N, C-alpha and C positions, 0 to 999 in steps of 0.2 A: 450619738447623742448631740443634740442641737445646743449651740452655744449662742447667748445673747450678749450683744454689747451695749454699750451705754447709748439711750435714745432710741432704742430699736423694739419694735412692737413684736412679740412671739405669740403663735397663735396654735392651738392644739386641737385638731379636729378628729371626730369619729369616723370610721370608713365609710359611713353613707354621707359623709360632708357636713354633719351637723357640728356645731362648736362646742368642744368640751370644756375650753377655757381658753383667756387669753391674758397676755399681761403687757401693759404699756407704760412708759415712764409716767408717773404721776402727772395728773392734769393735762396730758397731751393729745390722746385719742380715745375714742370709743370704736371697737371692734364688733362689727357683726356679720354672720354668715347666713346668707338667704341663698337656697338652691345651689349650694358649693362655691358661690361668689363670696369673696372676703372684701368688706369694705371697713376702711379706717376712716373715721371723720375727727377733725379736731374739737376738743370740748371749748367752750367760752372761756376767755381769760379770767381768772379768779376761782375757777371750779376747784372742787376738791373731789375726788374719785377713789374707789374701792373696785379693785378687781379681785375676785375670789378664784381660788384652786376648786375644781370641780369636787362636788360630794355625790358619792356612789350610795345608792340605796339609803337615803336619809330617814332617819324616824320622824314619828311625830314632833312637832314645835322645834324642828332642828334650824339652828341659824345657818343661812346660807351665805349672806352678806351682810357686814356692818360697817357703819361709818360715824363719826361722831364730828360734824363741822364745827369750826371754831374760827373766828369769835362768835359771840351770840348775834342774831339778826334774823333777818326774814330771808328764807331760802327757798329757791325753785329747786326741786327735786325731780329727777327722772331715774327711770330704773329699766335696765335692759336683762331679760332673764332668757335663759336657754334650758329646756328640759328634753334630754334625748336618751340614748342608749334604749334599753327595753323598757318601754312604757306601756300603760294601760289608762283606762278611763279616770281612774283617782288621782292620776299626775297631771290632768288638766284643770287648771284653776286652782292648784293646790298651793298657792303661795300667798303670804299677806305683807305689806309694807306698815311698819309701824315707826312712826315718830312720835316719841313722848307716849302720850295716852291716846293717841289718834292711831286707828288700825283702818287700812283699806285693803281689801280682798283683791288680789290681782287675777285677772281672767288671763293667766298665761296657756300658751299653746304647747303642743309637744312636736317633736320631730327636727328639721333640719332648719328652720327658721327662728330667727329669736324674736321675742315678744317685747315690744316697747312700750312703756308707761309713762305718762304725765305730759306736761310738767304739773307738778303738785307744788302747793305753797305751804310752807311751815314757818311758824315762827319758833326758833330753836334757841335754847339758852345758854349755848357755848358747851354745855356738857351733855346735852340730849343726843341719844344715840338713835339713829336711823338704821332699821333692820329689816333685811327679806328673810322670811323664814317660812318652813312648810307648815301646813295646817294638820295633813294626816301624814302617816309613813308613806314614804314612796315608793313604787314597785321595786322589788329585788332586781337590780341591774340598771334600774334607772340612775341618770346622772343629771345633777342640778348645778346651774351657775348662775350668778347675778353680779350685776355692775350697778353701783349706785353712784350718781353725779349730783352734786350738791353745789348751786351757785348762789352765792350771796347776793341779794338784790336790793336789801336795805338793811 
């Protein structure tokens, strides 16, 4: 069993090298995996982030990641998704980003590469939740993960 120390990034990979999930100290780094290469990049100062545990075989409208940035203000939002495991055509483009009443369809890919989206700019009220969720049910055996990065710009 792997153990993590404070300020350490932990990455979980599938046998094919695709990202299952990652955990990093809040606001420190974004982890992506492309063709089995792990990259950690620092987030901008003042960013708020969420790293989620992977969700296996999600149902329709299942929340994959959620973040409620505070205080109220204008935020630049970026999203990193990874869909791996046993995938089919339904898993491609099967995610949405919601911020309040605004909904954007994410054209996520599948396989060993992460998909990056944004930046999007939203005016958030301090209690407005930003969510990444499935549209339809994922394929049995598919593994969905997402990271939301929100940086206050005003």
